[in-house]
Each structure stands twice: as structure tokens, then as C-alpha cells.
PyMOL Python script that loads the backbone (N, CA, C, O; Angstrom):
from pymol import cmd

cmd.read_pdbstr("""\
ATOM      1  N   UNK A   1      58.983-289.588  31.720  1.00  0.00           N
ATOM      2  CA  UNK A   1      59.429-288.428  32.486  1.00  0.00           C
ATOM      3  C   UNK A   1      60.731-288.767  33.206  1.00  0.00           C
ATOM      4  O   UNK A   1      60.835-289.777  33.902  1.00  0.00           O
ATOM      5  N   UNK A   2      61.696-287.915  33.022  1.00  0.00           N
ATOM      6  CA  UNK A   2      62.975-288.119  33.678  1.00  0.00           C
ATOM      7  C   UNK A   2      62.954-287.441  35.048  1.00  0.00           C
ATOM      8  O   UNK A   2      62.131-286.558  35.290  1.00  0.00           O
ATOM      9  N   UNK A   3      63.850-287.849  35.937  1.00  0.00           N
ATOM     10  CA  UNK A   3      63.919-287.188  37.244  1.00  0.00           C
ATOM     11  C   UNK A   3      64.225-285.687  37.132  1.00  0.00           C
ATOM     12  O   UNK A   3      63.789-284.902  37.974  1.00  0.00           O
ATOM     13  N   UNK A   4      64.954-285.299  36.118  1.00  0.00           N
ATOM     14  CA  UNK A   4      65.266-283.876  35.922  1.00  0.00           C
ATOM     15  C   UNK A   4      64.000-283.072  35.625  1.00  0.00           C
ATOM     16  O   UNK A   4      63.831-281.963  36.131  1.00  0.00           O
ATOM     17  N   UNK A   5      63.120-283.630  34.811  1.00  0.00           N
ATOM     18  CA  UNK A   5      61.864-282.953  34.484  1.00  0.00           C
ATOM     19  C   UNK A   5      60.976-282.858  35.724  1.00  0.00           C
ATOM     20  O   UNK A   5      60.354-281.824  35.967  1.00  0.00           O
ATOM     21  N   UNK A   6      60.918-283.931  36.500  1.00  0.00           N
ATOM     22  CA  UNK A   6      60.117-283.933  37.733  1.00  0.00           C
ATOM     23  C   UNK A   6      60.656-282.888  38.713  1.00  0.00           C
ATOM     24  O   UNK A   6      59.882-282.139  39.309  1.00  0.00           O
ATOM     25  N   UNK A   7      61.980-282.839  38.879  1.00  0.00           N
ATOM     26  CA  UNK A   7      62.581-281.876  39.806  1.00  0.00           C
ATOM     27  C   UNK A   7      62.337-280.445  39.341  1.00  0.00           C
ATOM     28  O   UNK A   7      62.030-279.572  40.153  1.00  0.00           O
ATOM     29  N   UNK A   8      62.471-280.203  38.055  1.00  0.00           N
ATOM     30  CA  UNK A   8      62.256-278.864  37.524  1.00  0.00           C
ATOM     31  C   UNK A   8      60.798-278.442  37.679  1.00  0.00           C
ATOM     32  O   UNK A   8      60.520-277.294  38.029  1.00  0.00           O
ATOM     33  N   UNK A   9      59.869-279.356  37.423  1.00  0.00           N
ATOM     34  CA  UNK A   9      58.447-279.061  37.587  1.00  0.00           C
ATOM     35  C   UNK A   9      58.123-278.778  39.047  1.00  0.00           C
ATOM     36  O   UNK A   9      57.398-277.829  39.348  1.00  0.00           O
ATOM     37  N   UNK A  10      58.652-279.592  39.956  1.00  0.00           N
ATOM     38  CA  UNK A  10      58.418-279.372  41.385  1.00  0.00           C
ATOM     39  C   UNK A  10      58.988-278.033  41.834  1.00  0.00           C
ATOM     40  O   UNK A  10      58.375-277.338  42.645  1.00  0.00           O
ATOM     41  N   UNK A  11      60.150-277.670  41.315  1.00  0.00           N
ATOM     42  CA  UNK A  11      60.758-276.389  41.677  1.00  0.00           C
ATOM     43  C   UNK A  11      59.891-275.224  41.208  1.00  0.00           C
ATOM     44  O   UNK A  11      59.730-274.248  41.941  1.00  0.00           O
ATOM     45  N   UNK A  12      59.338-275.306  40.014  1.00  0.00           N
ATOM     46  CA  UNK A  12      58.485-274.214  39.523  1.00  0.00           C
ATOM     47  C   UNK A  12      57.165-274.141  40.275  1.00  0.00           C
ATOM     48  O   UNK A  12      56.644-273.050  40.505  1.00  0.00           O
ATOM     49  N   UNK A  13      56.618-275.287  40.659  1.00  0.00           N
ATOM     50  CA  UNK A  13      55.387-275.293  41.460  1.00  0.00           C
ATOM     51  C   UNK A  13      55.647-274.657  42.820  1.00  0.00           C
ATOM     52  O   UNK A  13      54.862-273.827  43.279  1.00  0.00           O
ATOM     53  N   UNK A  14      56.749-275.045  43.467  1.00  0.00           N
ATOM     54  CA  UNK A  14      57.093-274.468  44.771  1.00  0.00           C
ATOM     55  C   UNK A  14      57.358-272.964  44.657  1.00  0.00           C
ATOM     56  O   UNK A  14      56.973-272.196  45.538  1.00  0.00           O
ATOM     57  N   UNK A  15      58.010-272.548  43.580  1.00  0.00           N
ATOM     58  CA  UNK A  15      58.255-271.116  43.371  1.00  0.00           C
ATOM     59  C   UNK A  15      56.947-270.362  43.201  1.00  0.00           C
ATOM     60  O   UNK A  15      56.778-269.280  43.764  1.00  0.00           O
ATOM     61  N   UNK A  16      56.031-270.914  42.439  1.00  0.00           N
ATOM     62  CA  UNK A  16      54.744-270.252  42.223  1.00  0.00           C
ATOM     63  C   UNK A  16      53.955-270.117  43.519  1.00  0.00           C
ATOM     64  O   UNK A  16      53.386-269.061  43.797  1.00  0.00           O
ATOM     65  N   UNK A  17      53.922-271.182  44.306  1.00  0.00           N
ATOM     66  CA  UNK A  17      53.205-271.126  45.587  1.00  0.00           C
ATOM     67  C   UNK A  17      53.881-270.134  46.524  1.00  0.00           C
ATOM     68  O   UNK A  17      53.204-269.349  47.189  1.00  0.00           O
ATOM     69  N   UNK A  18      55.212-270.160  46.583  1.00  0.00           N
ATOM     70  CA  UNK A  18      55.953-269.241  47.446  1.00  0.00           C
ATOM     71  C   UNK A  18      55.745-267.785  47.060  1.00  0.00           C
ATOM     72  O   UNK A  18      55.546-266.936  47.928  1.00  0.00           O
ATOM     73  N   UNK A  19      55.790-267.489  45.764  1.00  0.00           N
ATOM     74  CA  UNK A  19      55.548-266.115  45.316  1.00  0.00           C
ATOM     75  C   UNK A  19      54.109-265.694  45.594  1.00  0.00           C
ATOM     76  O   UNK A  19      53.848-264.540  45.935  1.00  0.00           O
ATOM     77  N   UNK A  20      53.178-266.635  45.446  1.00  0.00           N
ATOM     78  CA  UNK A  20      51.790-266.340  45.787  1.00  0.00           C
ATOM     79  C   UNK A  20      51.622-265.996  47.259  1.00  0.00           C
ATOM     80  O   UNK A  20      50.861-265.095  47.611  1.00  0.00           O
ATOM     81  N   UNK A  21      52.336-266.720  48.119  1.00  0.00           N
ATOM     82  CA  UNK A  21      52.278-266.425  49.559  1.00  0.00           C
ATOM     83  C   UNK A  21      52.874-265.055  49.856  1.00  0.00           C
ATOM     84  O   UNK A  21      52.337-264.302  50.668  1.00  0.00           O
ATOM     85  N   UNK A  22      53.984-264.732  49.200  1.00  0.00           N
ATOM     86  CA  UNK A  22      54.586-263.403  49.381  1.00  0.00           C
ATOM     87  C   UNK A  22      53.616-262.311  48.958  1.00  0.00           C
ATOM     88  O   UNK A  22      53.397-261.347  49.692  1.00  0.00           O
ATOM     89  N   UNK A  23      53.035-262.466  47.771  1.00  0.00           N
ATOM     90  CA  UNK A  23      52.105-261.457  47.280  1.00  0.00           C
ATOM     91  C   UNK A  23      50.901-261.314  48.210  1.00  0.00           C
ATOM     92  O   UNK A  23      50.465-260.199  48.494  1.00  0.00           O
ATOM     93  N   UNK A  24      50.369-262.430  48.680  1.00  0.00           N
ATOM     94  CA  UNK A  24      49.233-262.374  49.597  1.00  0.00           C
ATOM     95  C   UNK A  24      49.618-261.642  50.881  1.00  0.00           C
ATOM     96  O   UNK A  24      48.842-260.839  51.399  1.00  0.00           O
ATOM     97  N   UNK A  25      50.819-261.920  51.391  1.00  0.00           N
ATOM     98  CA  UNK A  25      51.231-261.268  52.645  1.00  0.00           C
ATOM     99  C   UNK A  25      51.441-259.770  52.437  1.00  0.00           C
ATOM    100  O   UNK A  25      51.147-258.984  53.337  1.00  0.00           O
ATOM    101  N   UNK A  26      51.935-259.361  51.288  1.00  0.00           N
ATOM    102  CA  UNK A  26      52.193-257.937  51.040  1.00  0.00           C
ATOM    103  C   UNK A  26      50.916-257.158  50.717  1.00  0.00           C
ATOM    104  O   UNK A  26      50.758-256.015  51.146  1.00  0.00           O
ATOM    105  N   UNK A  27      50.001-257.782  49.954  1.00  0.00           N
ATOM    106  CA  UNK A  27      48.870-257.039  49.425  1.00  0.00           C
ATOM    107  C   UNK A  27      47.559-257.238  50.180  1.00  0.00           C
ATOM    108  O   UNK A  27      46.725-256.333  50.194  1.00  0.00           O
ATOM    109  N   UNK A  28      47.354-258.391  50.805  1.00  0.00           N
ATOM    110  CA  UNK A  28      46.047-258.696  51.361  1.00  0.00           C
ATOM    111  C   UNK A  28      46.008-258.840  52.877  1.00  0.00           C
ATOM    112  O   UNK A  28      45.017-258.477  53.511  1.00  0.00           O
ATOM    113  N   UNK A  29      47.063-259.359  53.450  1.00  0.00           N
ATOM    114  CA  UNK A  29      47.031-259.692  54.877  1.00  0.00           C
ATOM    115  C   UNK A  29      47.203-258.448  55.733  1.00  0.00           C
ATOM    116  O   UNK A  29      48.090-257.631  55.486  1.00  0.00           O
ATOM    117  N   UNK A  30      46.352-258.309  56.737  1.00  0.00           N
ATOM    118  CA  UNK A  30      46.405-257.144  57.627  1.00  0.00           C
ATOM    119  C   UNK A  30      47.055-257.477  58.973  1.00  0.00           C
ATOM    120  O   UNK A  30      47.696-256.619  59.579  1.00  0.00           O
ATOM    121  N   UNK A  31      46.891-258.717  59.443  1.00  0.00           N
ATOM    122  CA  UNK A  31      47.462-259.132  60.727  1.00  0.00           C
ATOM    123  C   UNK A  31      48.981-259.267  60.594  1.00  0.00           C
ATOM    124  O   UNK A  31      49.468-259.968  59.707  1.00  0.00           O
ATOM    125  N   UNK A  32      49.723-258.601  61.471  1.00  0.00           N
ATOM    126  CA  UNK A  32      51.185-258.548  61.353  1.00  0.00           C
ATOM    127  C   UNK A  32      51.830-259.924  61.513  1.00  0.00           C
ATOM    128  O   UNK A  32      52.753-260.263  60.772  1.00  0.00           O
ATOM    129  N   UNK A  33      51.356-260.715  62.467  1.00  0.00           N
ATOM    130  CA  UNK A  33      51.958-262.033  62.692  1.00  0.00           C
ATOM    131  C   UNK A  33      51.659-262.955  61.518  1.00  0.00           C
ATOM    132  O   UNK A  33      52.546-263.664  61.043  1.00  0.00           O
ATOM    133  N   UNK A  34      50.436-262.949  61.056  1.00  0.00           N
ATOM    134  CA  UNK A  34      50.075-263.793  59.907  1.00  0.00           C
ATOM    135  C   UNK A  34      50.825-263.341  58.660  1.00  0.00           C
ATOM    136  O   UNK A  34      51.213-264.170  57.836  1.00  0.00           O
ATOM    137  N   UNK A  35      51.031-262.035  58.514  1.00  0.00           N
ATOM    138  CA  UNK A  35      51.789-261.501  57.381  1.00  0.00           C
ATOM    139  C   UNK A  35      53.228-262.012  57.417  1.00  0.00           C
ATOM    140  O   UNK A  35      53.770-262.420  56.389  1.00  0.00           O
ATOM    141  N   UNK A  36      53.844-261.989  58.593  1.00  0.00           N
ATOM    142  CA  UNK A  36      55.216-262.486  58.736  1.00  0.00           C
ATOM    143  C   UNK A  36      55.295-263.980  58.461  1.00  0.00           C
ATOM    144  O   UNK A  36      56.233-264.445  57.814  1.00  0.00           O
ATOM    145  N   UNK A  37      54.320-264.731  58.947  1.00  0.00           N
ATOM    146  CA  UNK A  37      54.311-266.176  58.736  1.00  0.00           C
ATOM    147  C   UNK A  37      54.148-266.523  57.259  1.00  0.00           C
ATOM    148  O   UNK A  37      54.828-267.417  56.755  1.00  0.00           O
ATOM    149  N   UNK A  38      53.250-265.821  56.561  1.00  0.00           N
ATOM    150  CA  UNK A  38      53.095-266.064  55.126  1.00  0.00           C
ATOM    151  C   UNK A  38      54.374-265.726  54.365  1.00  0.00           C
ATOM    152  O   UNK A  38      54.775-266.454  53.457  1.00  0.00           O
ATOM    153  N   UNK A  39      55.002-264.636  54.736  1.00  0.00           N
ATOM    154  CA  UNK A  39      56.249-264.242  54.096  1.00  0.00           C
ATOM    155  C   UNK A  39      57.349-265.278  54.338  1.00  0.00           C
ATOM    156  O   UNK A  39      58.104-265.614  53.426  1.00  0.00           O
ATOM    157  N   UNK A  40      57.432-265.777  55.568  1.00  0.00           N
ATOM    158  CA  UNK A  40      58.449-266.787  55.886  1.00  0.00           C
ATOM    159  C   UNK A  40      58.190-268.097  55.154  1.00  0.00           C
ATOM    160  O   UNK A  40      59.126-268.719  54.652  1.00  0.00           O
ATOM    161  N   UNK A  41      56.935-268.523  55.088  1.00  0.00           N
ATOM    162  CA  UNK A  41      56.612-269.750  54.358  1.00  0.00           C
ATOM    163  C   UNK A  41      56.957-269.599  52.877  1.00  0.00           C
ATOM    164  O   UNK A  41      57.506-270.515  52.265  1.00  0.00           O
ATOM    165  N   UNK A  42      56.632-268.443  52.310  1.00  0.00           N
ATOM    166  CA  UNK A  42      56.978-268.195  50.917  1.00  0.00           C
ATOM    167  C   UNK A  42      58.478-268.204  50.692  1.00  0.00           C
ATOM    168  O   UNK A  42      58.959-268.726  49.687  1.00  0.00           O
ATOM    169  N   UNK A  43      59.215-267.626  51.628  1.00  0.00           N
ATOM    170  CA  UNK A  43      60.675-267.612  51.526  1.00  0.00           C
ATOM    171  C   UNK A  43      61.239-269.028  51.549  1.00  0.00           C
ATOM    172  O   UNK A  43      62.126-269.354  50.760  1.00  0.00           O
ATOM    173  N   UNK A  44      60.735-269.867  52.442  1.00  0.00           N
ATOM    174  CA  UNK A  44      61.221-271.249  52.520  1.00  0.00           C
ATOM    175  C   UNK A  44      60.948-271.981  51.210  1.00  0.00           C
ATOM    176  O   UNK A  44      61.814-272.702  50.714  1.00  0.00           O
ATOM    177  N   UNK A  45      59.759-271.805  50.648  1.00  0.00           N
ATOM    178  CA  UNK A  45      59.435-272.486  49.394  1.00  0.00           C
ATOM    179  C   UNK A  45      60.301-271.994  48.237  1.00  0.00           C
ATOM    180  O   UNK A  45      60.808-272.801  47.459  1.00  0.00           O
ATOM    181  N   UNK A  46      60.472-270.697  48.118  1.00  0.00           N
ATOM    182  CA  UNK A  46      61.264-270.153  47.008  1.00  0.00           C
ATOM    183  C   UNK A  46      62.742-270.529  47.155  1.00  0.00           C
ATOM    184  O   UNK A  46      63.373-270.931  46.177  1.00  0.00           O
ATOM    185  N   UNK A  47      63.297-270.405  48.354  1.00  0.00           N
ATOM    186  CA  UNK A  47      64.712-270.750  48.552  1.00  0.00           C
ATOM    187  C   UNK A  47      64.942-272.249  48.344  1.00  0.00           C
ATOM    188  O   UNK A  47      65.959-272.653  47.780  1.00  0.00           O
ATOM    189  N   UNK A  48      63.995-273.066  48.800  1.00  0.00           N
ATOM    190  CA  UNK A  48      64.108-274.506  48.565  1.00  0.00           C
ATOM    191  C   UNK A  48      64.045-274.845  47.084  1.00  0.00           C
ATOM    192  O   UNK A  48      64.763-275.727  46.613  1.00  0.00           O
ATOM    193  N   UNK A  49      63.189-274.146  46.352  1.00  0.00           N
ATOM    194  CA  UNK A  49      63.093-274.366  44.911  1.00  0.00           C
ATOM    195  C   UNK A  49      64.378-273.943  44.201  1.00  0.00           C
ATOM    196  O   UNK A  49      64.813-274.596  43.253  1.00  0.00           O
ATOM    197  N   UNK A  50      64.972-272.865  44.657  1.00  0.00           N
ATOM    198  CA  UNK A  50      66.248-272.431  44.065  1.00  0.00           C
ATOM    199  C   UNK A  50      67.320-273.490  44.302  1.00  0.00           C
ATOM    200  O   UNK A  50      68.085-273.821  43.396  1.00  0.00           O
ATOM    201  N   UNK A  51      67.373-274.019  45.526  1.00  0.00           N
ATOM    202  CA  UNK A  51      68.350-275.079  45.803  1.00  0.00           C
ATOM    203  C   UNK A  51      68.083-276.317  44.952  1.00  0.00           C
ATOM    204  O   UNK A  51      69.020-276.954  44.470  1.00  0.00           O
ATOM    205  N   UNK A  52      66.815-276.657  44.766  1.00  0.00           N
ATOM    206  CA  UNK A  52      66.480-277.811  43.929  1.00  0.00           C
ATOM    207  C   UNK A  52      66.925-277.582  42.490  1.00  0.00           C
ATOM    208  O   UNK A  52      67.447-278.496  41.852  1.00  0.00           O
ATOM    209  N   UNK A  53      66.725-276.378  41.976  1.00  0.00           N
ATOM    210  CA  UNK A  53      67.179-276.078  40.613  1.00  0.00           C
ATOM    211  C   UNK A  53      68.693-276.160  40.496  1.00  0.00           C
ATOM    212  O   UNK A  53      69.216-276.627  39.484  1.00  0.00           O
ATOM    213  N   UNK A  54      69.400-275.707  41.531  1.00  0.00           N
ATOM    214  CA  UNK A  54      70.873-275.770  41.495  1.00  0.00           C
ATOM    215  C   UNK A  54      71.341-277.218  41.475  1.00  0.00           C
ATOM    216  O   UNK A  54      72.258-277.570  40.732  1.00  0.00           O
ATOM    217  N   UNK A  55      70.711-278.055  42.292  1.00  0.00           N
ATOM    218  CA  UNK A  55      71.108-279.463  42.354  1.00  0.00           C
ATOM    219  C   UNK A  55      70.760-280.185  41.055  1.00  0.00           C
ATOM    220  O   UNK A  55      71.511-281.054  40.611  1.00  0.00           O
ATOM    221  N   UNK A  56      69.635-279.836  40.445  1.00  0.00           N
ATOM    222  CA  UNK A  56      69.157-280.561  39.267  1.00  0.00           C
ATOM    223  C   UNK A  56      69.715-280.047  37.947  1.00  0.00           C
ATOM    224  O   UNK A  56      69.463-280.648  36.903  1.00  0.00           O
ATOM    225  N   UNK A  57      70.461-278.964  37.968  1.00  0.00           N
ATOM    226  CA  UNK A  57      70.948-278.423  36.689  1.00  0.00           C
ATOM    227  C   UNK A  57      72.032-279.321  36.097  1.00  0.00           C
ATOM    228  O   UNK A  57      72.719-280.052  36.810  1.00  0.00           O
ATOM    229  N   UNK A  58      72.163-279.247  34.796  1.00  0.00           N
ATOM    230  CA  UNK A  58      73.115-280.099  34.093  1.00  0.00           C
ATOM    231  C   UNK A  58      74.429-279.408  33.770  1.00  0.00           C
ATOM    232  O   UNK A  58      75.359-280.046  33.276  1.00  0.00           O
ATOM    233  N   UNK A  59      74.518-278.120  34.042  1.00  0.00           N
ATOM    234  CA  UNK A  59      75.756-277.395  33.759  1.00  0.00           C
ATOM    235  C   UNK A  59      76.562-277.233  35.046  1.00  0.00           C
ATOM    236  O   UNK A  59      76.069-277.504  36.141  1.00  0.00           O
ATOM    237  N   UNK A  60      77.783-276.797  34.898  1.00  0.00           N
ATOM    238  CA  UNK A  60      78.638-276.562  36.063  1.00  0.00           C
ATOM    239  C   UNK A  60      78.134-275.337  36.833  1.00  0.00           C
ATOM    240  O   UNK A  60      77.555-274.417  36.254  1.00  0.00           O
ATOM    241  N   UNK A  61      78.366-275.347  38.134  1.00  0.00           N
ATOM    242  CA  UNK A  61      77.905-274.234  38.972  1.00  0.00           C
ATOM    243  C   UNK A  61      78.778-273.004  38.744  1.00  0.00           C
ATOM    244  O   UNK A  61      80.001-273.105  38.644  1.00  0.00           O
ATOM    245  N   UNK A  62      78.123-271.827  38.663  1.00  0.00           N
ATOM    246  CA  UNK A  62      78.867-270.584  38.541  1.00  0.00           C
ATOM    247  C   UNK A  62      78.876-269.877  39.901  1.00  0.00           C
ATOM    248  O   UNK A  62      78.429-270.442  40.899  1.00  0.00           O
ATOM    249  N   UNK A  63      79.377-268.663  39.937  1.00  0.00           N
ATOM    250  CA  UNK A  63      79.530-267.931  41.194  1.00  0.00           C
ATOM    251  C   UNK A  63      78.175-267.670  41.860  1.00  0.00           C
ATOM    252  O   UNK A  63      78.043-267.795  43.077  1.00  0.00           O
ATOM    253  N   UNK A  64      77.182-267.313  41.063  1.00  0.00           N
ATOM    254  CA  UNK A  64      75.853-267.038  41.627  1.00  0.00           C
ATOM    255  C   UNK A  64      75.252-268.311  42.217  1.00  0.00           C
ATOM    256  O   UNK A  64      74.618-268.265  43.271  1.00  0.00           O
ATOM    257  N   UNK A  65      75.446-269.443  41.546  1.00  0.00           N
ATOM    258  CA  UNK A  65      74.952-270.713  42.083  1.00  0.00           C
ATOM    259  C   UNK A  65      75.605-271.031  43.425  1.00  0.00           C
ATOM    260  O   UNK A  65      74.930-271.463  44.359  1.00  0.00           O
ATOM    261  N   UNK A  66      76.899-270.822  43.519  1.00  0.00           N
ATOM    262  CA  UNK A  66      77.596-271.095  44.781  1.00  0.00           C
ATOM    263  C   UNK A  66      77.115-270.161  45.879  1.00  0.00           C
ATOM    264  O   UNK A  66      76.930-270.583  47.020  1.00  0.00           O
ATOM    265  N   UNK A  67      76.912-268.892  45.540  1.00  0.00           N
ATOM    266  CA  UNK A  67      76.416-267.939  46.544  1.00  0.00           C
ATOM    267  C   UNK A  67      75.028-268.348  47.032  1.00  0.00           C
ATOM    268  O   UNK A  67      74.755-268.319  48.232  1.00  0.00           O
ATOM    269  N   UNK A  68      74.156-268.730  46.104  1.00  0.00           N
ATOM    270  CA  UNK A  68      72.809-269.166  46.503  1.00  0.00           C
ATOM    271  C   UNK A  68      72.865-270.459  47.310  1.00  0.00           C
ATOM    272  O   UNK A  68      72.075-270.644  48.236  1.00  0.00           O
ATOM    273  N   UNK A  69      73.785-271.351  46.970  1.00  0.00           N
ATOM    274  CA  UNK A  69      73.903-272.608  47.707  1.00  0.00           C
ATOM    275  C   UNK A  69      74.328-272.376  49.156  1.00  0.00           C
ATOM    276  O   UNK A  69      73.970-273.158  50.037  1.00  0.00           O
ATOM    277  N   UNK A  70      75.084-271.311  49.409  1.00  0.00           N
ATOM    278  CA  UNK A  70      75.489-270.999  50.780  1.00  0.00           C
ATOM    279  C   UNK A  70      74.479-270.108  51.506  1.00  0.00           C
ATOM    280  O   UNK A  70      74.275-270.264  52.710  1.00  0.00           O
ATOM    281  N   UNK A  71      73.843-269.173  50.785  1.00  0.00           N
ATOM    282  CA  UNK A  71      72.939-268.224  51.437  1.00  0.00           C
ATOM    283  C   UNK A  71      71.528-268.774  51.644  1.00  0.00           C
ATOM    284  O   UNK A  71      70.902-268.479  52.662  1.00  0.00           O
ATOM    285  N   UNK A  72      71.019-269.558  50.711  1.00  0.00           N
ATOM    286  CA  UNK A  72      69.644-270.053  50.815  1.00  0.00           C
ATOM    287  C   UNK A  72      69.393-270.847  52.100  1.00  0.00           C
ATOM    288  O   UNK A  72      68.366-270.629  52.742  1.00  0.00           O
ATOM    289  N   UNK A  73      70.289-271.761  52.503  1.00  0.00           N
ATOM    290  CA  UNK A  73      70.031-272.464  53.767  1.00  0.00           C
ATOM    291  C   UNK A  73      70.008-271.529  54.980  1.00  0.00           C
ATOM    292  O   UNK A  73      69.289-271.794  55.944  1.00  0.00           O
ATOM    293  N   UNK A  74      70.776-270.451  54.947  1.00  0.00           N
ATOM    294  CA  UNK A  74      70.741-269.493  56.056  1.00  0.00           C
ATOM    295  C   UNK A  74      69.387-268.791  56.126  1.00  0.00           C
ATOM    296  O   UNK A  74      68.828-268.619  57.209  1.00  0.00           O
ATOM    297  N   UNK A  75      68.863-268.386  54.968  1.00  0.00           N
ATOM    298  CA  UNK A  75      67.553-267.748  54.937  1.00  0.00           C
ATOM    299  C   UNK A  75      66.456-268.726  55.330  1.00  0.00           C
ATOM    300  O   UNK A  75      65.510-268.353  56.024  1.00  0.00           O
ATOM    301  N   UNK A  76      66.576-269.981  54.888  1.00  0.00           N
ATOM    302  CA  UNK A  76      65.591-270.994  55.264  1.00  0.00           C
ATOM    303  C   UNK A  76      65.612-271.206  56.772  1.00  0.00           C
ATOM    304  O   UNK A  76      64.557-271.270  57.403  1.00  0.00           O
ATOM    305  N   UNK A  77      66.794-271.313  57.350  1.00  0.00           N
ATOM    306  CA  UNK A  77      66.896-271.514  58.804  1.00  0.00           C
ATOM    307  C   UNK A  77      66.317-270.335  59.574  1.00  0.00           C
ATOM    308  O   UNK A  77      65.622-270.529  60.571  1.00  0.00           O
ATOM    309  N   UNK A  78      66.593-269.116  59.123  1.00  0.00           N
ATOM    310  CA  UNK A  78      66.056-267.931  59.800  1.00  0.00           C
ATOM    311  C   UNK A  78      64.536-267.897  59.705  1.00  0.00           C
ATOM    312  O   UNK A  78      63.861-267.568  60.682  1.00  0.00           O
ATOM    313  N   UNK A  79      63.992-268.232  58.542  1.00  0.00           N
ATOM    314  CA  UNK A  79      62.535-268.223  58.379  1.00  0.00           C
ATOM    315  C   UNK A  79      61.891-269.303  59.230  1.00  0.00           C
ATOM    316  O   UNK A  79      60.851-269.063  59.844  1.00  0.00           O
ATOM    317  N   UNK A  80      62.485-270.485  59.279  1.00  0.00           N
ATOM    318  CA  UNK A  80      61.925-271.552  60.110  1.00  0.00           C
ATOM    319  C   UNK A  80      62.019-271.206  61.592  1.00  0.00           C
ATOM    320  O   UNK A  80      61.127-271.558  62.364  1.00  0.00           O
ATOM    321  N   UNK A  81      63.078-270.525  61.996  1.00  0.00           N
ATOM    322  CA  UNK A  81      63.199-270.086  63.385  1.00  0.00           C
ATOM    323  C   UNK A  81      62.093-269.084  63.719  1.00  0.00           C
ATOM    324  O   UNK A  81      61.462-269.179  64.771  1.00  0.00           O
ATOM    325  N   UNK A  82      61.859-268.117  62.813  1.00  0.00           N
ATOM    326  CA  UNK A  82      60.783-267.144  63.043  1.00  0.00           C
ATOM    327  C   UNK A  82      59.421-267.819  63.061  1.00  0.00           C
ATOM    328  O   UNK A  82      58.554-267.444  63.851  1.00  0.00           O
ATOM    329  N   UNK A  83      59.223-268.815  62.193  1.00  0.00           N
ATOM    330  CA  UNK A  83      57.955-269.537  62.209  1.00  0.00           C
ATOM    331  C   UNK A  83      57.757-270.250  63.544  1.00  0.00           C
ATOM    332  O   UNK A  83      56.646-270.291  64.072  1.00  0.00           O
ATOM    333  N   UNK A  84      58.825-270.804  64.081  1.00  0.00           N
ATOM    334  CA  UNK A  84      58.735-271.453  65.393  1.00  0.00           C
ATOM    335  C   UNK A  84      58.456-270.469  66.508  1.00  0.00           C
ATOM    336  O   UNK A  84      57.779-270.813  67.477  1.00  0.00           O
ATOM    337  N   UNK A  85      58.960-269.256  66.394  1.00  0.00           N
ATOM    338  CA  UNK A  85      58.759-268.236  67.431  1.00  0.00           C
ATOM    339  C   UNK A  85      57.377-267.608  67.385  1.00  0.00           C
ATOM    340  O   UNK A  85      56.920-267.050  68.382  1.00  0.00           O
ATOM    341  N   UNK A  86      56.699-267.689  66.238  1.00  0.00           N
ATOM    342  CA  UNK A  86      55.400-267.041  66.112  1.00  0.00           C
ATOM    343  C   UNK A  86      54.231-268.020  66.187  1.00  0.00           C
ATOM    344  O   UNK A  86      53.111-267.665  65.822  1.00  0.00           O
ATOM    345  N   UNK A  87      54.471-269.236  66.648  1.00  0.00           N
ATOM    346  CA  UNK A  87      53.357-270.182  66.802  1.00  0.00           C
ATOM    347  C   UNK A  87      52.496-269.781  67.967  1.00  0.00           C
ATOM    348  O   UNK A  87      52.928-269.041  68.850  1.00  0.00           O
ATOM    349  N   UNK A  88      51.283-270.267  67.968  1.00  0.00           N
ATOM    350  CA  UNK A  88      50.366-269.986  69.063  1.00  0.00           C
ATOM    351  C   UNK A  88      50.874-270.680  70.323  1.00  0.00           C
ATOM    352  O   UNK A  88      51.360-271.808  70.244  1.00  0.00           O
ATOM    353  N   UNK A  89      50.772-270.030  71.483  1.00  0.00           N
ATOM    354  CA  UNK A  89      51.228-270.665  72.724  1.00  0.00           C
ATOM    355  C   UNK A  89      50.358-271.887  73.061  1.00  0.00           C
ATOM    356  O   UNK A  89      49.155-271.897  72.801  1.00  0.00           O
ATOM    357  N   UNK A  90      50.977-272.891  73.632  1.00  0.00           N
ATOM    358  CA  UNK A  90      50.274-274.099  74.012  1.00  0.00           C
ATOM    359  C   UNK A  90      49.886-274.031  75.483  1.00  0.00           C
ATOM    360  O   UNK A  90      50.679-273.612  76.327  1.00  0.00           O
ATOM    361  N   UNK A  91      48.683-274.438  75.774  1.00  0.00           N
ATOM    362  CA  UNK A  91      48.237-274.451  77.158  1.00  0.00           C
ATOM    363  C   UNK A  91      47.689-273.121  77.599  1.00  0.00           C
ATOM    364  O   UNK A  91      47.655-272.162  76.828  1.00  0.00           O
ATOM    365  N   UNK A  92      47.253-273.064  78.857  1.00  0.00           N
ATOM    366  CA  UNK A  92      46.673-271.818  79.366  1.00  0.00           C
ATOM    367  C   UNK A  92      47.751-270.763  79.570  1.00  0.00           C
ATOM    368  O   UNK A  92      48.900-271.098  79.861  1.00  0.00           O
ATOM    369  N   UNK A  93      47.392-269.489  79.419  1.00  0.00           N
ATOM    370  CA  UNK A  93      48.369-268.423  79.646  1.00  0.00           C
ATOM    371  C   UNK A  93      48.809-268.379  81.090  1.00  0.00           C
ATOM    372  O   UNK A  93      48.020-268.628  82.001  1.00  0.00           O
ATOM    373  N   UNK A  94      50.060-268.065  81.289  1.00  0.00           N
ATOM    374  CA  UNK A  94      50.608-268.030  82.652  1.00  0.00           C
ATOM    375  C   UNK A  94      50.595-266.611  83.181  1.00  0.00           C
ATOM    376  O   UNK A  94      51.016-266.370  84.312  1.00  0.00           O
TER     377      UNK A  94
END
""", "prot")
cmd.dss("prot")
cmd.show_as("cartoon", "prot")
cmd.util.cbc("prot")
cmd.orient("prot")
């Protein structure tokens, strides 16, 4: 197994899990906060997998690859920020 095959397999696994989280949040989850958290986790996995595919590809990057390379980290950062904002409060309520 080459590193390219491992990276491609990991990217597809992360994409599948991320899409599954999105589908679960859209179709099954009723709690608004949990729905947002599942959606954000799915977004992080899918965007990370896209970045992994861009890094692991053997061809030259095209315009769409460059756009994804710049936009995906912004979406990942926004999702991680929202995940941090929606955590359960620590300690007794004030």
C-alpha cells in the first residue's frame, strides 16, 4: 500500500462519516443544538477530506482546487468555533 492509497482511503472514509452526520442532522435529529453540532462535525470531516484529496492528488491544481484550498480552512474554522460555542457549560450555573 502506497501513502497515496492510504490518504485516498482515509479521505473517502472521512467523507462517508461526514455525509452520514449531515444526513442524520437533517433527517433524524430534533434538538436544535445537537443538529447544529452534528452538521458542524460533518462539515469539518468533509472539508478536511477535500483538503486531503487536494494534497494527495498527482495532477496539478486547477482553479477549483485552489478555491477549495482557500475556502475549506475558513469553513473548518467557523465550524470549530461554533462547536466551541455550543458546548455544555462547565460548573454550576451563575
